[in-house]
N, C-alpha and C positions, 0 to 999 in steps of 0.2 A: 184325307190322303192331302191335303193341301198343309191341315193343321201339324200333323205327323210330321209333314218334308221339312217344315218349319223348327218344326221341335228338333228337330235333329241334325238343321242347319246351324241355329247355336249354341245344341250340345257339342257335340262333334270343332267349332270354333274355338268351343274353349276347352275343348279336350287339348289342337293343335294345339295353341300357346301359352301353355300349363308346359311351364320348362320340362326339357327333358334330351336320355342322350341324342336324339336325332337334332333337337334345334343347337346345342352343344358343336357335335361333328362339321354342322353347316356352317356357326359363327366362324369355329375355328379354322376350317377349309379356307370362310372365303375372306380372312382376317390375312392368314399367314400364306395364302400361295393364290389367292386376287377371286375375284367374282367371277370367272371365268370355272375353274379347278369349285366355288363352294356349287355354281350350277348342276356342274358335273354333278358332285355330291348327293345333289341335292334330286338329281333325275333317281340313283342310286336309290336314292333311301323311299320316294314313289314308285317306283319299282318295287320292292319290295310289301309294300302298299297294296300292290297290284296280286300280287303274290297272295297274301295272306289273304287279302279279300276274296280271290277268286277261289282260296281251297274252305272258306268261309262259307261263301256261293253255295259248294258244291259238298259242305259237307266234315271236310277233307279234318278240315282242327276243330272238330265234336273231341277226335281224340286228344288232342292236347287237355280236353276240358276234363274228359273221363278215364283220361289213363298215368298215375302217377307216373308212371319209366316213361313213358312218351316226355312228358311236359318238362322233369327233371334233367335226360338227354340234351332236350335243346335249352332248358336253361344254363346245365354247367355248359353247356360250348358255349353259348352266347357272355357269358357273366368270363371265357376267358378268354374270347377276342376281345374285351373290353380292358380286362386287366392289360393283358399285351398294348394295346395301344397305351394306356395309359402307363403301363411303367417303362413303355421309350420315352414316351415323353418326358416323364421324370426325368430318366440317367442321361437322354441328350436331349436335352433343350438345343433347338437350333437358336444359331447367334443374327443370322439375316437369312433375306428373305434371296431367292436366287438373283442375281443378278444381270443373265442372257435373258436375253427377249426374244427366242426363239418364236418363228410363225407361228399362226394357227394351225395349219396342215402340217409343220416338221413332228415326225418320228418320233424326238423330244415329246413336243410339248402333248401329243397322242397318249402316249406314254402317261404323263402326268392327268389325263382327265383321266385317262380308265383307270389310274392307280383310282381318283378321289372316285370316281365311279364306283368302285367294285367297295372300296370301304365304308359309302354310304348305302350301297344296299345289304352288307356282309353284316352291317350294327343294328339293319333293321329285322335282314331273315332271320337272323342269331337269339332276336329278341320272343320268348315263345308269349310273355305279357301279352303282343299284341294282335298275335293271334287267338288268345283267349279273348281278350276286347272286344276284339271283330264277332264272333263264332255269338257271345253272350248280350254282348251293344247292341246290334243290327237287329237282332229277331221283334227287340221291342217296338221300332219302326214300324213295323211293314202291318201294312192292311187287310185286315180279315179278307180273306176270299183273294191274295195276289200270289202271282207265282214268285216261290221263296228265294229263290237261286236264281232268278232275275232281277229281284226288286232291291235281292243284298248286294246282287252284285251293280246296281243302279248306288246304290248309299254309299258301298266303299270309290265309288267311281268319285261320289259330290264329295268326300272326305280326300281323297286326291287331290282335287282340285282345290280345296282350299290347302290344304298342305302344303300345294306349289305357290299358292299368295303369299303365304306368309312365309316360306325361305325367300319370296323374292323379298318382298318388302324387307327381310332381314340382310340379305348381298345387298341389295342401294343402299342402305344404311351404313353399311361400312366403308363405303364408294370412297365416301367425301373423308373419311377417319384416313384415309391408305397410306400417307406423308407418315402421321402419326406411327403407326403398328406397324409400320416399316422398321420403326429404330429397333436397333438389336437387341437392347434390354429390354423394349415391351414384346421382341417376340420372344424372347427368354421367358418371359413371366408368365407370354400367353399359354405357354407352348404346356410352361410348368402346375399353369391354373388347372390349362385341359386337361396336364394330365392325373389334378386330381380328382375334378370332374367324373372324368370317364371311370376311374379302379373305385370312386363312392358309387357311380349309377352299377358297375360291376356288381360292388358287394350289394347294395339292394337286388338286380335281378339273383344273385345267386341266394339269397336267406328270403326273397319271393314262394310263397303260398299259392296255390291254384284256389280261383275264388272260388 
């Protein structure tokens, strides 16, 4: 059991730090909107991972692996959302960050945080590859005789903790670069670059096949 857990931690860490749409989402939000919004986006993504993990634990995501129709519905919804985010950034990139500094508890700040949280959540929950990943990856690390549902939830929780630590590191690295990243030209180019990344991930998701 210890060896399986260790192997899972190593494998999950390597998969987490591999660049993907979630990493792009956190980096873009943190650099353009600040570390608090980056943390909110990270929380949304991690909530999406928990939802997928719970679904896999109780066998719900098996439908994605078994049904071509179910997989395609979620796949096209996720691809459309990534296209929407990417085209929006390409067509209307920002030239500056917000000058106003509303308090953490103000309605404006809460709205911004909520928006970042929901963007992170939707970008993750609308990616069916995450569900297929869980339903095919987790069972490989469940010891014989263990309760599948409870142990799957444990593994999913470990993956979420690894993801949170990775995102925290990414956000921390953007803080020293805040002054440079707030320059109008940098903000505009970053939005356009991120837009291209999101469109690219949308295309990759659109042509994805069930494993």
